N, C-alpha and C positions, 0 to 999 in steps of 0.2 A: 504494500500500500504506500501511497505518497500523500502528503498533506498540501493542500492549496488554500490560499487566503483570498478574500475579497472584502468589500466594504461592510459586509454583513457578518463576517466571521471566517471560520475555516471549516473545511470538510476533508474527509479521507476519500481518496479515489483509488481504484484498482490501478496498479502500476501498468497494467497492460493497455489501458485505454489512452487515447491521444487527446480526448477532449478534457476540459478543465472544470473548475468549480461553477462557473456561470452556466455552462451547458448542463451540468448535473442538476442545478436548481431548476432550470427550465424544463428538463425532462420530468421532474417531479411536479412542477406547478401546472403543466399543460398536458397532462396525460388524459386526453379526451377522445380523440377521433381514431387513433391508430394509424393515421396517415401522417408521415413525417416529411420534413423538407427534402430528404433524399429520395422521396417518391415523386417529386416534381422533376420530370426529365430535364436534365441540363442545368438545373438551378445551382447545384453545388459547383459544377464546373464553371458556371458563369462567375460566381463569387471568387473562386480560386483564380480565374483569369484576371479579375480586377486586382486582387491582392498581388499577383505577380507583376502586373503592369505598374502598380503603385511602388513596389519595391525597386523596380528598375528606375522609375522616375526619381524616387528619393535618393537613389545612389548617384544618379547623373547630376542632381543639383547639390550633391556633397553633404547631405545630412544623414545618410545611412551608409555604413561601411560596405565595401564590395563583398566582403566575406559573408556578412549577415544577409545582404541582398541575394547573393547566390544561393544561400541555404534556404531562404524563403521561396525563391523561384523554383528550386528543386522540389521542395515540399509541395508547392502549388501545382507543379506539373504532375506529380504523383497522384494528388487528389483529383485533379481534373481528368486524368486518364482513367482512374479506377476508384471512384469514391466508395468508401466502405459504409454501407448503410448503418452499421452499428456505431460508427463514429459521428453520424449526423442523424440522430434519432429524436430530434425535437419535433413535437407535434406542429402541424401547419397552422392550427388554431392557437395563436400565441399573442399575448399583449405586448405593448412596448414598441410597436412600429417596426418589428424585425430585429430588435437589438439582440435577441437570443440567437437568431440565425447568424448574424454578423459575428458575434462573439464565439459562437461554435467554430466557425472557420478560423478566427483569430487564434483560438486556443489550440486547435488541431495543428495548424501550420506552425505555431510557435513551438509546440512540443516536438514536432517532427524536425524542425530546423535545428533546435537544440540537440536533438539526437544525432543529426548529421554532423554538427560541429563538435560535440562533446562525447557522444556515445550513449547519452542517457537523456530521458525526458526531463522537463523542467524549464524554468525561465531564466537560468543563469546568464545565458548569452542573448537569447531572443525572447522578448516579452510580447504577449498578444496585443496589448494596447500601445505600448511605446514604439514597437518596431513594425509589427504586421499591420496595425491599423494606422500607421503614420500618415498624416495628410488626409485622413478619411473620417467619416462618421457613418454610423448605421443609416443616417438619413439620406446620404447620397449613394452609399454602396448598394443598399437593398433595391431602391427603385431602378438603379442602373442595371443591376443583375436581373431584375424582372424583365426589363426591355431586351437584354441580350438573350434571355431564355425564350421569351415569347417570339422574338425575331426568328429563332430557329424553329419554333413550333409552327409558325405561320409559313415558313419555307416548306416544311414537310406537307402542311395542309394544301398549299398551292400545287405541289407535285401530285398529290392524291386527287385533287380536283381535276387536273389536266388528264390524268389517266381515266377518271370517271367519265369525263366528257367524251373520251374516245369510245367508250362502251355505248354511250347514248347515240353517238354519231353513226356507229355501225348499224344500230337498230333503225335509225332514221332512214338510212339508205335501203336497208333490207325491206322496210315496210312502206316504201314510197308509192307503191301501187295498190296498197291494201286500203280500200275505201271503207269507211265506217260511219256510223251515225254520230254527229256532234251532239253535245248535250249542254244546255244552259239552264240553270235553276232546276237541275235534275229532270228536265223535260227534253223531248226530242227537238233537235235543231237541224241546221243544214249539214250536209255531208262534209266530212273531212277525211284526209288519209291518216292512217296510223303513223306514217312517216312524218307528216306535218305536226302531229301532236308531239312526237318525240323531238322534233326540231325546236319546239317551244321549251321543252325541258333542257335540251342542250344549250340553247341560247341563254337561259337563266343562269346556268352554272358557269358559262363563259363570262358573264357579267360579274359573277362572284370572284372569279380569278382576278379580274381587274381591281375589285375592291380589296381583296387580300393583299395585293401588291402595294396598294396605296397605304393601307394601315401599317403594313410591315415597314415601309419607309419611315413612318413616324417613330418607329422604335430605334432608329439610328441616332437620335439625339439623346444624350445621356446627361444627367445632372452631376456627374463626377467633378470633384474639386469644390462643390458647394459646401461641403462639410455639414455642420449641424443645421444652419438655417438659411444658407445661401450667401453668406458674407465671405466665404473661403478662408475664414479664420482657422489657423492650424496648418495651413499649407505654406510652402516656401516658394520664393521667386523662381519661376521657370518650371515649377512642378506640373502645372496644368498642361502645358504644351508637351512636355516629355511623357506625361501620363497617357494622353490620347495617341501619341506616336507609338508608344509601347503597346497599348491595347490593340491598335490596328495590326501590329506585328504578331501579337499573341493570338488574336481571333481570326485574322485574315478578313476582317470586315471593317469597312470605313465608318466607324462610329465617330461622332463629333459632339462637341459640347453644346448643351442647351443654350439658346440665345439669351434666356433670362433664367438664372439659377434659382431665383426666388419662386418664379412660376413653376419651375421643374420640381420643387419640393412641395409647394402649397397645393397644386392642382393636379387632379388625376383624371381629367376628362379624356385623355388619350385612351384610357382603358374603356371608357364608354364607347368610343369608336371601334376599338378592337372587338369588344364584346358584341356590339351591334352587327358587325360583319359575320361573326360566328352564328349569331341568331338568324341572320338573313339566309345563310347557307343552310342551317338546320330547318328553317321554314320552307325553303324550296325543296329540301329533301323530304320533309313531311308531306308536302303537296304531291310530289311524285309518288311517294310510297302509298299515300291514301288513294291516289288514282289507280295505282296498280292493283290494290285490293279490290276496288270497285270493278274495274274492267275484267278482273279474273274471277269475280264472284260466281258461285255456282257449285259444281259444274253444270247442273241441270236446271236450276231455278234462279240463276243470277244473270248478269250481263253476258258473261262467257265470251268476251271478245278476244281475250288473250289467255294463254296458259303459262303459269309460272313454273319453274323447275321444282320438282318435289324433292325436298332436302331431308325431310323426316316425317314419320307418321304424325297425324294431327289430332288423334283422339285416343284416350285410354279405353273407350267404350264403344265407339262407332268405327267398325272396320272400314278401311278404304278412304277415310277422311284425310285430306291433306290441307293444311292451313298455310296462309301467306306469311310464314314466320319471319322471313328476311325483311319485307316491308314493315312488319310490326316491330321488329328490332329497331329499324331506322326511325320510326315514329317515336319510340321511347327515348331515343337519343335527342330528338327535338325537344321533348318535354323537359329533359334534364338541362339542355343548353338554355332553354327559356328560363328555367329556374335560376341558373347561374347568372343570367343577364340581370335578373331582378336583384340578386345579391350584390353584383358588381355596381349596379346603379346606386344602391344605398351606400355601399362602402366607398364610393368615389366622392361622397359629399364632403368629408373631411372637415377640418376646422383650423383656423389661424395659420401657423407656419409649417405645418406638416400633415400629411395624411397618414394616420397610424393604422389604417385597416388594410395595408398592402398585402399582408399574408393571405387574407381571404380573397382579395382581388386576384392574386397570382394563382391561388388554388382553383378558383372558378374559371379564369380565362384559359389556363393550361388544360384543365379538364375538358372544357368545351372543344379546344383544338384537338386534343388527343382522341376524344370520342368520335369526332367527325373524321379525323385521319384514319381511325380504325374502322369506322362504319362504311366509308365510301368504297374501299376495295372489296369488302365482304359483300356489300349489296350488288356491286358490279359482277363479281365472279359467281356468286351463288343465286343471283336473280336476273339482273338485266341481261347478261350475256346469253342466258338460256331461254328468254321469253319467246314464245311461239304465238303467231297470230292465228286465230280461228277464222279463216277467210270466208267461209260460207256464212257463218253467223254474222260477221260484220257486213257482208254484202246484203244479206236478207234484211237486216235492220235498217240499213241505209235506204233500200228500195221501199220499205214500208212507211217511211217517215212522211207525215202530212206536211212537213216543212218543204217538201219538193214543190208544193204549191207556190213557193216563192218564184219559181220559174214563170208561172202563169202571170203573177203580178208584175214581173219584170217585162214580159213580152206584150201583155195586154193591159190589164188594170187590176188594182187591188180588190175591187168588189167581186170581179169574176173569180179570182183566185180564192177569195174567202168563201164564196158560195160552193165551189168545187171541193174545197177542203172539208166543209161541213158535211157535204154529201158523202164524201169518202169515209168520214168518221161514223156517220149514222148507218151506212150500209156495210161497214167493215171492209172497204175496198181500198186499193192503192190509188194514189193520185193519178198514176198512169192509166189505170182502168177507167176512172170517171172522165178523164180528159178525152180518151178515145170514144167512150160512150156518148159524150156530149157533142162530139163532132168538131171540137176546137182544133184537134190535131189528128192526123192519120196515124196508123200504127207505126209507120216508118218515122214520122216526125216525133212521136212520143218516145220512141226508142232513142232517138238522137238527142232530143232536148231534155229529157228527164233521166239521163244517164248520171248517176250519182258521182262517178269519177270525173266526168266532165265538169261538174259544178265545183270541184276543188281546184281547178286550174284557171286563173284569170285570163291567160292567153287563149285558152281553148274556148271558154264561154263568151269572152268578148268578141272573138272572131265569129263564132256561131250566131250569137245574138244580133250582131250587126246586120248579118244577112237576113235574119228573120224579121227584124224591124222594117227593113226595106220592103219586104214582101207584104207585111201587115199594113204599111203606110199606103 
C-alpha cells in the first residue's frame, strides 16, 4: 500500500494502481451508473493527447524540464494507445464540471512518469497538479477533450452514413420500374415507383452527411489555454501557440483556439447543434424504419408491398410469424437519441463562467453517435440490402386507386373526374373500367393514359398529355 494526501486528508491506495487519492474519492462518491469515463470511446485518449501537447509546450517555453516533459509524453502515449479501464473507473455521472476526470488523468500520468524516471510510483519527481496539469484547468481541458472525442465520433458517423446511402441507392435503382400506390394521410394517392420512394430516403441521408460535416467542423475550435475562467491565468508566454502546434502534431488534426475563450467556457450551444444533427439523423431513420414496417405488413392482411429479410422467428407461440425486428431496433435507437437530445438541451443551459454539466453532455452526445454508427450498418446489411418488392401486389394496388381519376381532371375537368371516381367507388370498379364504360376514352386510350407507371414520369405524361389536349381542344 502507499499513502497519498490531498486537501481533505490522506488515504491508503493499493500500490498496484496508477490513479491517486482524488480518483479514489471520486470512485466512491459517484458510484451510480456503472458507466465510466473509459467507456466513452476516445475520451481518455483525447485527454492524454492534450496532456502530452501541454507538456511539450511547457518544455518549449522553458518552464518544464525536458526530462519531466519526456516522461509525461511517454506516459501519455501509453495511455492513449491502450487505456486501462481499471485505471479510469470514475462514473460518467460526476459533479464538479469534470474535475474528477481531469485529475484521474493527472494522477495516472504523474505516477507512470515517476515510475519511468525513478522506478516507482509517487510524486517525487512529477506531480499531477504542478507538472501534468501545468498551464491547464479542468475547465479548459474537459470541454476541449469533449470536442476532440466527438470530432472522431462524428467522423465515424459520417462514414457509416455514406455506406448506408449506398445501400439505399442500390434499392432505388433496383426498384425504379416497380410502380406502387402512393399514400397520403394513410389514404390512396397517385402512383409512385418504389425507386422514387427510396430516392427520397437516400436524399434525406445525403443531406444528413452535409450536416454532420458542418457540426464536426465546429469541434475544431478548442478553449485550451483559457485555464479556469478564460483569462489564461496560469499559462506562460508562448504556451498557447506551442500548445496548438503540438496538439496538431499529436492528433494529426488542425485544431485551433476558440476566438473568445470566455465564450468557449461559458456557453455550450455547440452541443445543441451536434445533438440536433444526431436527432435529425435518428428521425429520418425512424421514418424509414416505420415505413418499412408498414409496407411489409402482412403477409396476408397488410400492405404487403415489400418483403423484408427474415432474420429470426417472430413468435414464441405462433409458428411461421416473422417480425420486422431490424426496423424496430432502429426505431428504438431514435427514441433513445431523442431522449439524449432533451438531456443535452437542459445540460447546455449552464450558469455564469462555466458549464458544469459537461459529463452528461458528453455521455449523451457520444451515445447518440455510437448508437447511430452501430445501427446504420446493421439495418443496411440485415434489412435494406435484402428487401424484395412484391411486384404484382404493388401493380394491382396502383391500378385500383381512385386517384387515377386525376388523369381525367387533368385532360378534361375536375367535375367529370369527380363524378367518375364516385361511380367507380359505388360500383367497386376501377377508374379505367368506368372511363371506358362512359365512352370518354376507348380501350386503347384508357390503357395508354391510365397506365400507373406513366403517371410517375413527368417527361412521359407531359408529352402524352400535350397530344391529348390538342385533340380535346
